[in-house]
C-alpha positions as a Markdown table, in Angstrom:
| # | Residue | x | y | z |
|---|---|---|---|---|
| 1 | Met | 14.2 | 1.2 | 5.5 |
| 2 | Arg | 12.4 | -2.0 | 7.0 |
| 3 | Ile | 11.4 | -3.8 | 3.8 |
| 4 | Ser | 13.9 | -4.7 | 0.5 |
| 5 | Lys | 13.4 | -3.0 | -2.5 |
| 6 | Gly | 12.1 | -6.2 | -4.3 |
| 7 | Gly | 9.5 | -7.1 | -1.1 |
| 8 | Leu | 8.2 | -3.2 | -1.7 |
| 9 | Leu | 8.3 | -4.8 | -5.1 |
| 10 | Val | 6.9 | -7.6 | -4.3 |
| 11 | Ile | 4.0 | -5.9 | -2.2 |
| 12 | Met | 2.9 | -3.0 | -5.1 |
| 13 | Ala | 2.6 | -6.2 | -7.2 |
| 14 | Phe | -0.6 | -7.7 | -5.1 |
| 15 | Leu | -2.1 | -4.4 | -3.9 |
| 16 | Thr | -2.9 | -3.9 | -7.8 |
| 17 | Pro | -5.7 | -6.5 | -8.1 |
| 18 | Leu | -6.6 | -6.5 | -4.7 |
| 19 | Ile | -7.3 | -2.5 | -5.4 |
| 20 | Val | -9.2 | -3.2 | -8.6 |
| 21 | Glu | -10.8 | -6.2 | -7.2 |
| 22 | Leu | -11.9 | -4.8 | -3.9 |
| 23 | Arg | -14.5 | -2.2 | -6.1 |
| 24 | Thr | -15.9 | -4.8 | -7.0 |
| 25 | Val | -16.3 | -6.6 | -3.5 |
| 26 | Leu | -17.7 | -3.5 | -2.3 |
| 27 | Ser | -20.8 | -3.0 | -4.5 |
| 28 | Trp | -22.0 | -6.8 | -3.0 |
| 29 | Phe | -22.6 | -4.7 | -0.2 |
| 30 | Gly | -24.3 | -1.9 | -1.6 |
| 31 | Ile | -21.2 | 0.3 | -1.6 |
| 32 | Arg | -20.2 | 2.0 | -5.8 |
| 33 | Leu | -17.4 | 3.7 | -6.5 |
| 34 | Ser | -15.8 | 5.2 | -9.1 |
| 35 | Val | -12.5 | 4.5 | -11.4 |
| 36 | Val | -11.5 | 8.3 | -9.8 |
| 37 | Glu | -12.4 | 6.8 | -6.2 |
| 38 | Thr | -10.9 | 4.1 | -6.7 |
| 39 | Gly | -7.4 | 5.4 | -7.6 |
| 40 | Ala | -7.5 | 7.9 | -4.9 |
| 41 | Leu | -8.1 | 5.5 | -2.4 |
| 42 | Gly | -5.5 | 2.3 | -4.1 |
| 43 | Leu | -2.6 | 5.6 | -3.9 |
| 44 | Ala | -3.9 | 6.4 | -0.3 |
| 45 | Leu | -3.1 | 2.3 | 0.1 |
| 46 | Ile | 0.7 | 3.0 | -1.6 |
| 47 | Gly | 1.1 | 5.7 | 0.2 |
| 48 | Ala | 0.3 | 4.3 | 3.2 |
| 49 | Val | 2.8 | 1.3 | 2.7 |
| 50 | Leu | 5.4 | 3.3 | 1.0 |
| 51 | Ile | 5.5 | 5.2 | 4.1 |
| 52 | Trp | 5.8 | 1.9 | 6.5 |
| 53 | Ala | 8.9 | 1.1 | 4.3 |
| 54 | Leu | 11.0 | 3.4 | 4.3 |
| 55 | Trp | 9.9 | 4.8 | 7.5 |
| 56 | Pro | 13.3 | 3.9 | 10.2 |
| 57 | Ser | 12.0 | 1.1 | 12.5 |
| 58 | Asn | 13.1 | 1.5 | 16.2 |
| 59 | Gly | 12.9 | 5.4 | 16.5 |
| 60 | Gly | 16.0 | 5.4 | 14.1 |
| 61 | Thr | 18.7 | 3.2 | 15.8 |
| 62 | Glu | 20.2 | 1.3 | 12.4 |
| 63 | Ala | 21.5 | 4.3 | 11.4 |
| 64 | Lys | 23.1 | 4.5 | 14.2 |
| 65 | Leu | 24.3 | 0.5 | 14.2 |
| 66 | Ala | 25.0 | 0.3 | 10.3 |
């Protein structure tokens, strides 16, 4: 795991308002997102962070060193 569980929780806590406010910022540029589209975008961002966090760094050499 690339980040601690506490750090991952902090990232998720920061992503939540970021996703909500992204909808407002995009509306300034004429891009309208529905609630469902915002939720899908949020799930995609959270999924990307989780994949990054759980992917072994250095090609899995951490497991060999432990």
